[in-house]
C-alpha positions in Angstrom: -19.4 -15.7 -75.4 -22.4 -13.5 -74.7 -25.0 -14.8 -72.3 -28.8 -14.6 -72.6 -31.5 -16.1 -70.5 -35.0 -17.1 -71.4 -37.8 -19.2 -69.9 -38.2 -21.1 -73.1 -36.2 -21.6 -76.3 -37.7 -23.1 -79.5 -35.2 -24.3 -82.1 -36.6 -24.2 -85.6 -39.2 -21.9 -87.3 -41.2 -24.4 -89.3 -44.8 -25.3 -88.6 -44.0 -27.1 -85.3 -41.8 -24.3 -84.0 -44.3 -21.6 -84.9 -47.0 -23.2 -82.8 -44.7 -24.0 -79.9 -43.3 -20.5 -79.7 -46.7 -18.9 -80.0 -48.2 -21.1 -77.3 -45.4 -20.4 -74.8 -45.4 -16.7 -75.5 -49.2 -16.6 -75.0 -48.7 -18.0 -71.5 -46.6 -15.0 -70.7 -43.3 -16.9 -70.8 -40.3 -15.1 -72.1 -39.6 -17.1 -75.3 -36.9 -17.2 -77.9 -37.4 -18.7 -81.4 -34.2 -19.5 -83.2 -34.4 -20.0 -86.9 -31.8 -20.1 -89.7 -33.7 -17.5 -91.8 -36.5 -15.3 -90.5 -37.9 -15.1 -94.1 -38.3 -18.9 -94.1 -40.5 -19.1 -91.0 -43.6 -21.2 -91.7 -42.4 -21.9 -95.3 -44.0 -24.6 -97.4 -41.1 -26.4 -99.0 -43.4 -29.2 -100.2 -47.1 -29.1 -101.2 -48.8 -25.7 -101.0 -51.8 -26.9 -99.0 -53.2 -27.4 -95.5 -55.4 -30.3 -94.5 -56.6 -33.4 -96.2 -57.8 -36.8 -94.9 -57.2 -37.0 -91.1 -54.8 -33.9 -91.4 -57.7 -31.5 -91.9 -59.3 -32.7 -88.7 -55.9 -32.1 -86.9 -56.1 -28.5 -88.1 -59.6 -28.2 -86.6 -58.2 -29.6 -83.4 -55.3 -27.1 -83.4 -57.9 -24.3 -83.7 -59.9 -25.7 -80.7 -56.6 -25.7 -78.7 -55.8 -22.1 -79.6 -53.2 -22.6 -82.4 -52.6 -20.3 -85.3 -52.3 -22.6 -88.3 -56.1 -22.8 -88.9 -56.8 -19.1 -89.0 -53.8 -18.3 -91.2 -54.8 -21.2 -93.6 -58.3 -19.7 -93.9 -57.1 -16.2 -94.6 -54.5 -17.2 -97.2 -56.5 -19.9 -99.0 -56.8 -20.1 -102.8 -59.4 -22.9 -102.6 -61.5 -24.7 -99.9 -62.6 -28.3 -100.6 -64.3 -30.9 -98.4 -63.0 -34.4 -99.2 -64.8 -37.7 -98.9 -68.2 -36.2 -99.0 -69.8 -39.4 -100.4 -68.4 -41.4 -97.5 -69.3 -41.4 -93.8 -68.7 -38.4 -91.5 -65.8 -40.1 -89.8 -63.5 -39.7 -92.8 -64.7 -36.3 -94.2 -62.0 -33.6 -94.0 -61.3 -30.1 -95.2 -58.3 -29.3 -97.4 -57.3 -25.8 -98.5 -55.1 -24.9 -101.4 -52.8 -22.3 -99.9 -51.0 -19.2 -101.2 -47.7 -20.3 -99.8 -46.1 -16.9 -99.9 -49.0 -15.2 -98.2 -49.2 -18.0 -95.6 -45.6 -17.6 -94.5 -45.8 -13.8 -94.6 -48.9 -13.8 -92.4 -47.3 -16.2 -89.9 -44.2 -14.0 -89.7 -46.3 -10.9 -89.1 -48.2 -12.6 -86.2 -44.9 -13.7 -84.6 -43.3 -10.3 -85.1 -46.1 -8.7 -83.1 -46.3 -11.3 -80.4 -45.5 -10.2 -76.9 -42.9 -12.2 -74.9 -41.4 -13.6 -78.1 -38.0 -12.8 -79.6 -36.7 -14.2 -82.9 -33.1 -14.9 -83.6 -31.5 -15.8 -86.9 -28.8 -18.3 -86.0 -27.8 -22.0 -86.3 -28.0 -24.1 -83.1 -25.1 -26.5 -82.9 -25.4 -28.0 -79.5 -28.0 -28.7 -76.7 -26.5 -27.7 -73.4 -27.1 -30.3 -70.6 -26.2 -30.5 -67.0 -27.1 -33.4 -64.7 -29.4 -34.9 -67.3 -31.3 -31.7 -67.6 -31.3 -29.2 -70.6 -30.1 -25.7 -69.6 -30.1 -24.1 -73.1 -28.4 -24.2 -76.5 -25.1 -23.2 -78.1 -24.9 -21.5 -81.5 -21.6 -20.9 -83.4 -20.5 -18.0 -81.2 -22.7 -17.9 -78.1 -24.6 -19.8 -75.4 -28.3 -19.1 -74.6 -29.8 -20.4 -71.5 -33.4 -21.4 -70.7 -35.5 -23.5 -68.3 -37.1 -25.5 -71.2 -36.0 -26.1 -74.8 -38.1 -27.4 -77.6 -36.4 -28.9 -80.7 -38.4 -28.5 -83.9 -35.6 -28.7 -86.5 -37.7 -30.4 -89.2 -35.5 -31.8 -92.0 -32.4 -29.6 -91.1 -30.4 -31.9 -88.9 -27.4 -33.2 -90.9 -29.6 -32.9 -94.0 -28.5 -33.9 -97.6 -30.2 -32.7 -100.8 -30.0 -35.5 -103.4 -30.6 -35.4 -107.2 -29.4 -38.7 -108.7 -25.8 -39.2 -107.5 -25.3 -35.6 -106.7 -25.4 -34.8 -103.0 -25.3 -31.4 -101.3 -25.1 -30.9 -97.5 -27.9 -28.4 -97.1 -31.6 -28.1 -96.2 -34.6 -26.9 -98.2 -34.1 -23.6 -100.1 -30.3 -24.1 -99.9 -30.3 -23.3 -96.2 -27.4 -24.3 -93.9 -27.4 -27.6 -92.0 -25.3 -28.9 -89.2 -23.9 -32.3 -88.0 -23.0 -30.9 -84.7 -26.5 -30.8 -83.2 -27.0 -34.5 -84.1 -23.7 -35.3 -82.5 -24.6 -33.5 -79.3 -27.9 -35.4 -79.1 -26.2 -38.7 -79.7 -23.6 -37.8 -77.0 -26.5 -37.2 -74.6 -27.6 -40.8 -75.2 -30.5 -40.2 -77.6 -31.1 -42.6 -80.4 -31.2 -41.0 -83.9 -32.1 -42.5 -87.3 -32.1 -41.4 -90.9 -35.3 -40.6 -92.8 -35.9 -39.5 -96.3 -38.6 -37.5 -98.1 -38.8 -35.5 -101.3 -40.6 -33.0 -103.4 -41.8 -32.8 -107.0 -40.9 -30.2 -109.7 -42.6 -26.8 -110.1 -43.8 -25.9 -113.6 -44.3 -22.6 -115.2 -48.1 -22.3 -115.3 -48.3 -20.6 -118.6 -46.6 -23.6 -120.2 -49.3 -26.1 -119.3 -52.1 -27.1 -121.7 -55.0 -27.2 -119.2 -57.4 -28.2 -122.0 -56.1 -31.8 -121.8 -56.7 -32.0 -118.0 -59.7 -32.2 -115.8 -60.7 -29.1 -113.8 -61.0 -29.7 -110.0 -62.9 -26.8 -108.4 -63.4 -26.3 -104.6 -66.6 -26.9 -102.7 -69.5 -24.4 -102.9 -70.5 -24.5 -99.2 -69.0 -22.2 -96.6 -66.0 -24.0 -95.2 -63.3 -23.0 -92.7 -60.7 -24.4 -90.2 -61.0 -21.7 -87.6 -64.2 -20.7 -85.7 -62.8 -17.2 -85.7 -62.5 -16.8 -89.5 -65.0 -14.3 -90.9 -64.0 -13.0 -94.4 -63.5 -16.2 -96.4 -62.7 -16.3 -100.1 -66.0 -16.7 -101.9 -66.4 -19.8 -104.2 -66.5 -17.7 -107.4 -63.0 -16.3 -106.6 -61.4 -19.5 -105.7 -58.6 -21.0 -107.8 -59.1 -24.5 -109.4 -56.7 -27.4 -109.4 -56.4 -29.8 -112.3 -56.2 -33.5 -112.7 -54.0 -35.3 -115.2 -52.2 -38.6 -115.6 -48.8 -40.1 -116.5 -48.6 -41.8 -119.8 -47.0 -45.1 -121.0 -44.0 -42.9 -122.1 -43.6 -41.7 -118.5 -43.4 -45.2 -117.1 -40.9 -46.2 -119.8 -38.6 -43.2 -119.1 -38.7 -44.0 -115.3 -38.0 -47.7 -115.8 -35.1 -47.0 -118.2 -33.5 -44.6 -115.8 -34.3 -46.2 -112.5 -30.7 -46.7 -111.4 -30.1 -43.0 -111.9 -32.6 -42.2 -109.1 -31.1 -41.4 -105.7 -33.4 -44.0 -104.2 -32.3 -46.8 -106.5 -28.6 -45.9 -107.0 -27.7 -46.6 -103.4 -27.2 -42.9 -102.5 -30.2 -42.8 -100.1 -29.6 -44.4 -96.7 -32.8 -43.2 -94.9 -36.3 -44.7 -95.1 -38.9 -42.9 -97.2 -42.6 -42.3 -96.6 -44.7 -45.3 -97.4 -47.9 -43.3 -97.9 -46.3 -40.5 -100.0 -43.9 -42.3 -102.3 -41.8 -40.9 -105.1 -43.0 -41.6 -108.7 -40.2 -44.1 -109.0 -41.5 -46.0 -105.9 -45.0 -46.0 -107.5 -43.8 -47.4 -110.7 -41.8 -50.2 -108.9 -44.4 -51.0 -106.2 -47.4 -50.8 -108.5 -45.9 -52.3 -111.6 -49.3 -53.4 -112.9 -50.8 -49.9 -113.0 -50.8 -48.3 -116.5 -51.0 -44.7 -115.2 -50.8 -42.6 -112.1 -52.8 -39.6 -111.0 -51.1 -36.2 -111.1 -52.7 -33.1 -109.6 -51.6 -29.6 -110.8 -51.9 -27.1 -108.0 -51.3 -23.3 -107.9 -48.7 -22.2 -105.5 -49.4 -18.5 -105.1 -51.2 -15.5 -106.6 -47.7 -13.9 -106.9 -46.1 -16.8 -108.7 -46.5 -18.2 -112.2 -45.8 -21.7 -110.9 -47.7 -24.9 -110.5 -46.9 -27.7 -108.1 -47.0 -31.2 -109.7 -48.6 -33.2 -106.9 -47.8 -36.9 -107.0 -44.6 -36.6 -109.0 -41.9 -36.5 -106.3 -38.6 -37.7 -107.8 -34.8 -37.6 -107.4 -34.0 -38.3 -111.0 -31.3 -36.2 -112.8 -32.4 -32.9 -114.2 -32.3 -34.1 -117.9 -34.5 -37.1 -117.0 -36.9 -34.9 -115.1 -37.3 -32.8 -118.2 -38.3 -35.9 -120.2 -40.6 -37.3 -117.5 -42.5 -34.0 -117.1 -43.0 -33.5 -120.8 -44.5 -37.1 -121.0 -47.4 -36.1 -118.7 -50.7 -35.4 -120.4 -51.0 -31.6 -120.8 -47.3 -30.9 -119.9 -45.8 -31.7 -123.3 -44.4 -28.2 -123.6 -43.9 -27.6 -119.9 -41.0 -25.5 -118.6 -39.6 -26.5 -115.2 -39.1 -23.6 -112.8 -37.7 -25.7 -110.0 -36.4 -29.3 -110.2 -37.4 -32.0 -107.8 -35.1 -33.5 -105.2 -34.9 -36.0 -102.3 -33.8 -34.9 -98.8 -32.3 -37.1 -96.1 -32.0 -36.0 -92.5 -31.6 -37.1 -88.9 -34.6 -37.7 -86.7 -35.0 -38.7 -83.1 -36.5 -42.1 -82.3 -39.9 -41.2 -80.9 -39.6 -43.9 -78.3 -37.1 -41.5 -76.6 -40.0 -39.2 -75.6 -42.8 -39.4 -73.1 -46.5 -38.7 -73.9 -46.0 -35.1 -73.0 -43.3 -34.9 -75.7 -40.5 -34.5 -73.1 -37.3 -36.6 -73.5 -37.1 -39.5 -71.1 -33.4 -39.1 -70.7 -33.1 -35.3 -70.6 -35.5 -33.3 -68.4 -37.1 -30.2 -69.8 -36.1 -31.0 -73.4 -39.2 -31.4 -75.6 -39.3 -32.7 -79.2 -41.9 -32.0 -81.9 -42.4 -32.1 -85.7 -40.5 -34.0 -88.4 -37.5 -34.4 -86.1 -39.7 -36.8 -84.1 -40.2 -39.0 -87.2 -43.4 -37.5 -88.6 -44.3 -36.0 -92.0 -46.6 -33.2 -93.0 -47.2 -29.6 -91.9 -50.3 -30.5 -90.0 -48.7 -33.3 -87.9 -45.8 -30.9 -87.1 -48.1 -28.1 -86.1 -50.1 -30.4 -83.8 -47.0 -31.7 -82.1 -45.5 -28.3 -81.8 -48.6 -26.9 -80.1 -48.7 -29.8 -77.6 -45.0 -29.5 -76.9 -45.5 -25.8 -76.3 -48.5 -26.4 -74.0 -46.8 -29.1 -72.0 -43.5 -27.2 -71.7 -45.4 -24.3 -70.3 -47.3 -26.5 -67.9 -44.1 -28.0 -66.6 -42.7 -24.5 -66.0 -45.8 -23.8 -64.0 -45.5 -27.0 -62.0 -48.8 -28.4 -63.4 -49.8 -31.8 -64.8 -49.3 -32.3 -68.5 -52.1 -32.3 -71.1 -52.3 -35.9 -72.5 -55.0 -36.2 -75.2 -56.7 -39.6 -75.3 -57.1 -41.6 -78.5 -60.9 -41.0 -78.4 -60.4 -37.3 -77.9 -58.2 -36.2 -80.8 -56.2 -37.3 -83.8 -53.4 -35.5 -82.2 -53.8 -37.9 -79.3 -53.7 -40.9 -81.7 -50.5 -39.5 -83.3 -48.6 -39.0 -80.1 -49.7 -42.3 -78.6 -48.7 -44.1 -81.8 -45.3 -42.4 -81.8 -44.4 -42.9 -78.1 -45.7 -46.5 -77.9 -45.0 -48.0 -81.3 -42.3 -45.8 -82.6 -41.7 -45.5 -86.4 -39.2 -46.6 -88.9 -40.5 -44.3 -91.7 -41.9 -40.8 -91.8 -45.2 -41.1 -89.8 -48.3 -39.9 -91.5 -51.7 -39.6 -90.0 -54.5 -41.7 -91.6 -58.1 -42.2 -90.6 -57.4 -45.9 -90.4 -55.0 -45.3 -87.5 -57.9 -44.0 -85.4 -60.2 -46.7 -83.9 -62.6 -44.0 -82.7 -62.8 -42.0 -86.0 -66.5 -41.5 -85.8 -65.9 -39.6 -82.5 -63.0 -37.6 -84.0 -64.9 -35.8 -86.7 -64.3 -32.5 -88.6 -67.5 -31.0 -87.2 -67.0 -31.7 -83.5 -63.4 -30.7 -82.7 -64.7 -27.8 -80.6 -66.8 -30.1 -78.4 -63.8 -32.4 -77.9 -61.1 -29.9 -77.2 -62.2 -26.3 -76.6 -62.5 -27.0 -72.9 -58.8 -27.6 -72.8 -58.1 -24.5 -75.0 -60.0 -22.4 -72.4 -58.6 -24.1 -69.4 -55.0 -23.5 -70.5 -55.7 -19.9 -71.5 -55.3 -20.4 -75.2 -58.9 -19.3 -75.9 -60.5 -16.2 -74.5 -63.8 -16.1 -72.6 -65.8 -14.6 -75.5 -64.9 -17.4 -77.8 -65.6 -20.1 -75.2 -69.0 -18.6 -74.4 -69.7 -18.7 -78.2 -68.8 -22.4 -78.1 -71.1 -23.0 -75.1 -74.0 -21.2 -77.0 -73.4 -23.5 -80.0 -73.6 -26.6 -77.8 -76.8 -25.3 -76.2 -78.3 -24.7 -79.7 -77.3 -28.1 -80.8 -79.2 -29.7 -78.0 -82.2 -27.4 -78.7 -82.3 -28.6 -82.3 -82.5 -32.3 -81.2 -85.1 -31.5 -78.5 -87.3 -29.6 -81.0 -87.1 -32.4 -83.5 -87.9 -35.0 -80.8 -90.9 -33.0 -79.7 -92.2 -32.4 -83.2 -94.6 -34.9 -84.7 -94.9 -35.0 -88.5 -98.4 -35.8 -89.9 -99.1 -37.7 -93.0 -101.1 -34.8 -94.5 -98.0 -32.7 -94.5 -95.6 -35.5 -95.4 -97.4 -37.9 -97.8 -94.5 -40.3 -98.0 -95.2 -41.3 -94.3 -97.5 -44.3 -93.6 -98.3 -42.7 -90.3 -97.2 -39.9 -88.0 -93.7 -39.9 -86.5 -91.4 -37.7 -84.6 -89.2 -35.4 -86.7 -86.1 -36.9 -85.1 -87.1 -40.4 -86.3 -87.8 -39.0 -89.7 -84.2 -37.6 -89.9 -82.8 -41.0 -89.0 -83.8 -42.2 -92.4 -80.8 -41.9 -94.7 -82.8 -40.4 -97.6 -84.2 -37.5 -95.5 -82.4 -34.1 -95.3 -82.4 -31.9 -92.2 -81.9 -28.6 -94.0 -85.1 -29.2 -96.0 -87.0 -30.3 -93.0 -85.8 -27.3 -90.9 -87.1 -25.0 -93.7 -90.5 -26.8 -93.7 -90.7 -26.6 -89.9 -89.4 -23.0 -89.7 -86.4 -24.0 -87.5 -84.1 -20.9 -87.5 -80.7 -22.3 -86.7 -77.2 -22.1 -88.3 -76.9 -24.3 -91.3 -73.7 -26.0 -90.1 -75.2 -26.7 -86.7 -78.2 -28.3 -88.4 -75.9 -30.6 -90.4 -74.0 -31.5 -87.3 -77.2 -32.4 -85.5 -78.1 -34.6 -88.5 -74.8 -36.5 -88.2 -75.4 -37.1 -84.5 -79.0 -38.2 -85.1 -78.3 -40.5 -88.0 -75.2 -42.1 -86.5 -76.4 -42.1 -82.9 -76.2 -45.9 -82.4 -72.7 -46.1 -83.9 -71.5 -43.1 -81.9 -72.8 -44.5 -78.6 -71.2 -47.9 -79.4 -67.8 -46.1 -80.0 -68.2 -44.1 -76.8 -68.9 -47.3 -74.9 -65.8 -49.0 -76.2 -63.8 -45.9 -75.4 -65.0 -45.9 -71.8 -64.0 -49.6 -71.6 -60.5 -48.8 -72.8 -60.2 -45.8 -70.5 -60.4 -48.2 -67.5 -57.1 -49.7 -68.8 -55.6 -46.2 -68.9 -56.5 -45.8 -65.2 -54.4 -48.9 -64.4 -51.1 -47.1 -63.9 -47.7 -48.9 -64.2 -45.9 -46.7 -61.7 -42.4 -46.8 -60.5 -39.3 -48.2 -62.0 -40.4 -51.7 -63.1 -37.8 -54.3 -63.9 -39.7 -56.1 -66.7 -36.9 -58.7 -67.1 -37.7 -60.0 -63.6 -41.4 -60.6 -64.3 -42.1 -64.3 -64.7 -44.2 -65.5 -67.7 -43.7 -62.3 -69.8 -42.6 -63.1 -73.3 -39.0 -62.2 -74.3 -40.3 -59.6 -76.9 -42.6 -58.1 -74.3 -39.8 -57.7 -71.8 -37.6 -56.0 -74.4 -40.4 -53.7 -75.7 -41.7 -52.7 -72.3 -38.2 -51.9 -71.1 -37.7 -49.5 -74.0 -41.1 -47.8 -74.0 -41.7 -47.8 -70.3 -45.5 -47.4 -70.6 -47.3 -45.4 -68.0 -50.6 -47.3 -68.1 -51.8 -50.8 -69.0 -53.7 -49.3 -71.9 -50.5 -47.9 -73.3 -48.8 -51.2 -72.9 -51.6 -52.9 -74.9 -50.8 -50.7 -77.9 -47.1 -51.5 -78.1 -46.5 -53.7 -81.2 -45.4 -57.2 -80.2 -47.3 -57.2 -76.9 -49.8 -60.0 -76.7 -53.0 -60.3 -74.6 -51.3 -63.0 -72.4 -48.5 -60.4 -71.7 -51.1 -57.9 -70.6 -52.7 -60.5 -68.3 -49.4 -61.2 -66.7 -48.7 -57.4 -66.3 -52.1 -56.7 -64.8 -51.6 -59.5 -62.3 -48.1 -58.2 -61.4 -49.3 -54.7 -60.9 -52.2 -55.9 -58.8 -49.9 -57.9 -56.5 -47.5 -54.9 -56.3 -50.3 -52.5 -55.3 -51.4 -55.0 -52.6 -47.9 -55.2 -51.3 -47.7 -51.4 -51.2 -50.9 -51.2 -49.2 -49.8 -53.8 -46.8 -46.5 -52.0 -46.2 -48.3 -48.7 -45.5 -50.7 -50.2 -42.9 
């Protein structure tokens, strides 16, 4: 065997692996990214898009922390669209339709040029461990050693591709898979479980009758994920998506062939995503619905194919043909690539700490779909945080743990490590109790301080951020110091400050700024408007967040034997022993822990702290 040494190894070249490897290399750490195929780095095996509800805000957060997904998404976009514009600012999010080939190509170019980063095409079969500490990995014919290792294997651990009762041991794109890596992790004492997801068919675009569908264009305003993006695709050159529906015939075909689906034939053992179900699941779970929405999305400028969003299935090919042709506008459609389900091994997220390091194996970090999540954005956010925290550990520094009121990434990690998951985890705005604080427009204010502190953002960009914050306060100050007179604004019964005027829901800050001659960036004005109109709600959320933070400062330190604590419920003892929360706040969020358990725990910790003080006197 040949021997190689690195400071960090990242296993897997998907969206989590890309961010982890880039982050580590940016810190000047000698890093190795191991991937099955270099040409598949940052591939999009499922939907050709980045962002969406909650997910789009995660991409903004990745940008503020110095990740690369946002700027690559901007430069390879086919369409930009702001979602939920008729709703409150806490749920608005950007989604871009991506050129999936250009996206992967751009990512590969960035990594190729990255200093301190090597890329190896190989299949990892074992994690090497000594004295409960990871020391590297083993491929088929060599061992490679490192100080830290990050697993981001996505759906490739012991993966099975399933179409009806036909099962193939392979990953997406027909790539190799291995059972050996799963076996080595189980041997090390980690708990694994099976998950399932799937993908819809791809259709030849020129075989679609778009006249029977509804055109869905992008948004006209200037939108972007990354603060560094300059040359954005203009609205008039953006590609549309199209909306159509299943028919009665579609539902009948599915019902008549339900037992031929992998999901309903007994082939699938893993749990599928509740919030992104297959079309078979939709028909069964929502049996009263007469039709289901289907979005037709372009995949690439270089491809004559359309992604059939909302039509994931594991039916036999001949049934897929009938199903597709029963959709309105697809009567003559030609399938370019058939749909399939995929099942794979994932690591129970309760096995990792808040910094994404394994509890049982030191210096081994886990990120992405292997940690029980779903989606490119969730994977990228986890990969970035794993990369940051692995780097910080190598430098002997404290980890970066994002709070629930600071980032959706913080919500996601806290959910995973305290509650675990039994299905592919998906971020939703409903998961964030402070979503009004975690908006699309203010990710920079929440997180760029960390990006700069951990050397992910350069000084020039951070100074530009500080200037924006300064201008934002100037806008509010000028509005507060400007009195509007009735002669200039006839709708007013009497004079009032401009800031009070903007608080009224019917009044628009852009129009007022024009009338007053306020020369500020349009996006900054809109941001000021949100902060002015929702000031009361924002302050209420901040107050609640501060109250909860006090719980986070109440640390549960040391090796606590929860079974010995009197008056704790049996379920609380079991859950606390598994999760091993670091703070009282984290303990509160574990499912099955009741307020009475928290009171008992708080009293126990107080008495323990008093005993420690007395023994030290």
